[in-house]
C-alpha positions in Angstrom: 23.9 40.8 -34.0 20.8 39.2 -35.5 21.4 40.9 -38.9 25.1 39.9 -38.8 24.2 36.2 -38.2 21.7 36.2 -41.0 24.3 37.6 -43.4 26.9 35.0 -42.3 24.4 32.1 -42.7 23.2 33.4 -46.0 26.7 33.7 -47.3 27.7 30.2 -46.2 24.6 28.7 -47.7 25.0 30.4 -51.1 28.8 29.9 -51.6 29.6 26.9 -53.8 32.0 24.5 -52.3 34.7 25.2 -54.9 34.5 28.9 -54.2 35.2 28.5 -50.5 38.6 29.2 -49.1 41.0 26.2 -49.4 42.8 24.6 -46.6 46.4 25.8 -46.6 47.5 22.6 -44.9 49.2 24.5 -42.0 46.2 24.5 -39.6 45.9 22.2 -36.6 43.7 19.1 -36.8 40.1 20.2 -36.0 37.5 17.9 -34.5 33.7 18.3 -34.5 31.8 18.4 -31.2 28.8 16.2 -32.0 26.9 16.9 -28.8 26.9 20.4 -27.5 25.1 22.4 -24.8 24.9 26.1 -25.0 23.4 28.7 -22.6 23.4 31.6 -25.1 21.0 32.8 -27.7 23.6 32.1 -30.5 25.8 29.2 -31.4 29.5 30.1 -31.8 32.2 28.5 -34.0 34.0 27.3 -30.9 30.9 25.5 -29.7 31.0 23.1 -32.7 34.7 22.8 -33.5 37.9 22.5 -31.6 41.1 24.5 -32.5 39.2 27.6 -33.7 41.6 30.0 -32.1 40.5 33.7 -32.3 37.4 32.8 -34.3 36.0 30.7 -31.4 33.5 33.5 -30.4 32.2 34.1 -33.9 28.4 33.6 -33.9 27.4 31.3 -36.8 23.7 30.3 -36.0 20.9 31.0 -33.6 20.5 28.7 -30.7 17.3 26.7 -30.3 14.7 27.8 -27.7 15.6 27.0 -24.0 15.1 23.3 -23.4 15.0 22.5 -27.2 17.6 21.1 -29.5 18.8 21.7 -33.1 20.6 19.4 -35.4 23.1 20.4 -38.1 23.9 18.1 -40.9 27.3 17.2 -42.5 26.9 19.4 -45.5 26.1 22.6 -43.5 29.0 21.8 -41.1 31.4 21.3 -43.9 30.5 24.7 -45.5 31.0 26.4 -42.1 34.4 24.7 -41.7 35.5 25.7 -45.1 34.2 29.3 -44.8 36.4 29.8 -41.7 39.3 27.8 -43.1 39.1 25.0 -40.6 41.0 21.7 -41.4 37.9 19.5 -41.1 35.7 17.5 -43.4 32.9 14.9 -42.5 33.9 11.3 -42.9 30.4 10.6 -44.2 27.2 12.4 -45.0 25.5 11.0 -41.8 27.7 13.1 -39.5 25.8 15.8 -37.6 26.1 18.0 -34.5 23.2 18.2 -32.0 23.0 21.4 -30.0 20.9 21.6 -26.8 20.0 24.9 -25.2 20.3 24.7 -21.5 17.3 25.9 -19.5 15.6 26.1 -16.1 12.4 24.3 -15.9 9.4 26.1 -14.4 7.4 23.3 -12.9 3.6 22.7 -13.1 3.4 23.3 -9.3 5.0 26.8 -9.6 2.7 27.6 -12.5 -0.4 26.5 -10.5 0.7 28.6 -7.4 1.3 31.7 -9.6 -2.2 31.3 -11.2 -3.7 30.7 -7.8 -2.6 34.2 -6.6 -4.0 35.8 -9.7 -7.3 34.0 -9.5 -7.6 34.8 -5.8 -7.4 38.5 -6.8 -10.4 37.8 -9.1 -12.4 36.7 -6.0 -12.0 32.9 -6.2 -11.6 30.6 -3.2 -7.9 30.0 -2.7 -8.6 26.4 -1.6 -10.1 25.4 -4.9 -8.2 22.9 -7.1 -6.7 24.3 -10.3 -6.8 21.9 -13.2 -4.7 22.9 -16.2 -5.8 21.8 -19.7 -2.3 20.6 -20.5 -1.6 18.2 -17.7 2.1 17.9 -18.5 2.8 21.6 -18.9 6.4 22.8 -18.2 7.9 26.1 -19.2 11.6 26.5 -20.0 13.5 29.7 -19.5 17.2 30.4 -20.2 19.6 28.6 -17.9 21.1 31.8 -16.6 17.7 33.4 -15.8 17.0 34.4 -12.2 13.3 35.3 -12.7 10.2 33.1 -12.5 6.9 33.7 -14.2 4.4 36.5 -14.2 0.7 36.7 -15.1 0.2 39.4 -17.7 -3.5 38.8 -18.0 -6.2 36.4 -16.8 -9.9 36.0 -17.7 -12.1 34.0 -15.3 -15.7 32.9 -15.8 -17.4 32.2 -12.4 -20.3 30.2 -13.9 -18.2 27.6 -15.7 -15.2 28.1 -13.4 -12.9 28.2 -16.5 -10.0 30.6 -17.0 -7.6 31.7 -19.7 -4.3 33.3 -18.6 -1.3 34.8 -20.4 2.0 34.1 -18.6 5.4 35.5 -19.4 8.7 33.9 -18.6 11.2 34.9 -17.4 9.3 37.6 -15.6 10.5 41.2 -16.0 13.0 40.2 -18.7 13.4 41.8 -22.2 13.7 38.3 -23.6 10.5 37.1 -21.9 8.1 35.0 -24.0 4.3 34.7 -23.5 2.4 31.5 -23.0 -1.4 31.0 -23.2 -2.7 28.7 -20.4 -6.2 27.4 -20.0 -7.8 25.5 -17.2 -10.7 25.1 -14.7 -11.3 25.4 -11.0 -12.9 22.7 -8.8 -14.4 23.0 -5.3 -12.7 20.8 -2.8 -13.4 19.3 0.6 -11.0 18.0 3.1 -11.6 14.4 4.3 -9.8 11.9 6.5 -8.1 9.0 4.7 -5.9 6.1 5.8 -2.2 6.5 5.4 -1.7 2.7 5.2 -3.7 -0.3 4.2 -6.0 -1.5 7.1 -7.3 -5.0 7.1 -10.7 -6.2 8.2 -10.9 -6.5 12.0 -8.1 -4.1 12.7 -8.9 -1.0 14.8 -8.1 2.3 13.1 -5.9 4.5 15.3 -5.4 8.3 15.1 -1.9 7.8 13.6 -3.4 5.8 10.8 -5.3 8.8 9.5 -4.3 11.8 7.4 -6.2 14.6 5.8 -6.4 15.2 2.1 -8.4 17.5 -0.3 -10.6 15.9 -2.9 -13.0 17.4 -5.5 -16.4 18.0 -3.9 -18.3 16.4 -6.7 -16.3 13.2 -6.3 -17.3 12.7 -2.7 -20.4 10.4 -2.2 -23.0 11.6 0.3 -22.0 8.9 2.9 -18.3 9.7 2.9 -16.7 10.1 6.3 -15.7 13.8 6.9 -15.1 13.7 10.6 -12.1 12.0 12.3 -14.3 10.7 15.1 -16.3 8.6 12.6 -13.2 6.7 11.6 -10.8 6.5 14.6 -11.6 3.6 16.8 -13.6 1.9 14.1 -12.8 -1.4 12.3 -13.1 -2.0 8.5 -15.7 -4.5 7.3 -13.3 -5.3 4.5 -9.7 -4.3 3.9 -9.3 -0.5 3.0 -6.7 1.0 0.8 -4.6 4.0 1.8 -5.3 7.5 0.4 -9.0 7.0 -0.6 -12.1 8.5 1.1 -13.8 6.1 3.4 -17.6 5.5 3.4 -19.6 5.3 6.6 -20.9 1.9 5.6 -17.3 0.6 5.2 -16.5 0.7 8.9 -18.1 -0.3 12.1 -17.4 -0.5 15.8 -14.8 -3.2 16.6 -16.4 -6.7 17.0 -16.1 -7.7 20.7 -18.1 -10.9 20.3 -17.9 -12.9 17.1 -20.7 -15.1 15.8 -20.4 -18.6 17.1 -18.1 -17.7 20.0 -18.7 -18.4 23.7 -20.0 -15.5 25.7 -20.2 -15.0 29.5 -23.7 -13.6 30.3 -24.2 -11.4 33.3 -27.5 -10.7 35.1 -27.6 -8.1 37.8 -30.3 -9.1 40.3 -31.1 -7.6 43.7 -28.1 -8.4 46.0 -26.6 -10.9 43.6 -24.9 -11.3 40.2 -25.9 -14.3 38.1 -23.6 -15.6 35.3 -24.1 -18.2 32.6 -22.4 -19.3 29.4 -23.9 -18.8 26.0 -23.1 -19.0 22.3 -23.4 -15.8 20.1 -25.8 -16.1 17.2 -24.4 -13.0 15.5 -21.5 -10.6 15.7 -21.7 -7.8 18.3 -19.8 -4.6 19.0 -19.8 -2.5 22.2 -23.4 -1.5 23.0 -25.0 -3.8 20.4 -27.9 -6.1 21.5 -27.5 -9.5 20.0 -29.1 -12.9 20.4 -27.3 -15.5 22.5 -28.2 -19.2 23.2 -27.8 -20.4 26.7 -25.6 -23.5 26.4 -27.3 -25.2 29.3 -31.0 -24.5 28.7 -30.7 -23.9 24.9 -33.0 -20.9 25.3 -32.3 -17.7 23.3 -31.9 -14.4 25.1 -31.0 -10.9 24.0 -28.0 -9.3 25.7 -26.0 -6.1 25.3 -22.3 -6.4 24.6 -20.3 -4.9 27.4 -16.8 -6.2 26.6 -14.7 -8.9 24.9 -16.8 -12.1 25.3 -19.1 -10.4 27.8 -22.8 -9.5 27.6 -25.3 -8.0 30.0 -28.7 -9.8 30.1 -31.9 -7.8 30.8 -33.7 -8.8 34.0 -36.7 -10.0 32.0 -34.5 -12.8 30.7 -34.0 -14.4 34.1 -35.8 -17.6 33.2 -33.5 -18.2 30.2 -30.4 -17.8 32.3 -31.4 -21.0 34.2 
């Protein structure tokens, strides 16, 4: 078939226009298909022209690679039409036919997962992130192909964590083509991140958290890696979704705000004394902060025990009065 098509193309290209068969005037009006999709390895006469009759299946050119396109200009098309005695001629020299070869796209995700299996066989950690040198890599295989891709060979260097692989697609097909892929592996860690934006003062709940893998070298030493270090805490400033959270970016929820009124409690033998004070600083549950007694103007230290509540130490009895 390949030899036959070459002979046909060579004959059409070499024949002078005046030597080509003349239109006998009896044929039906033929139209050019200017945009064509084919799913075969060859382009046939019927793909480009209408009213080709029994000649429709004659192969006249090789189809482009799967997912690619080929353009045929007016002069070449006219020679083909005359060679097969079709009643057609271009209306101008800008006419052309564009042929697209249909394909199935093998996505980057499928390529990565295929490589992961081969790299795991080489002793690598299956949880490592695979980075391809070509970040927009896609492979096209014929549209009627049922097979995926196969790893024919892979070379991995543990020290640099770089690899080179030879893939073939479609797998186990006589028409398979080989592709050279390069990339690198990265160690990853799983960290809790927010699944929504959380504003300062809000309390982070369990449903606000999801887990994601990030490259280990991109994780600062004070990044939160335990869910218990983020759930129930409050951001000091608004936090974006999807990013690792630093320990310094959250704190226990503020139960007493600076400048707010606080009820102070002092447990004495057989009695409970209370007094009103004004907080001189923010305080969370368990924090010891300074509070001014609004009656005596004396400053005491008290432990936050709830919203607007603080427990005063017995040694501060004088300041309570």
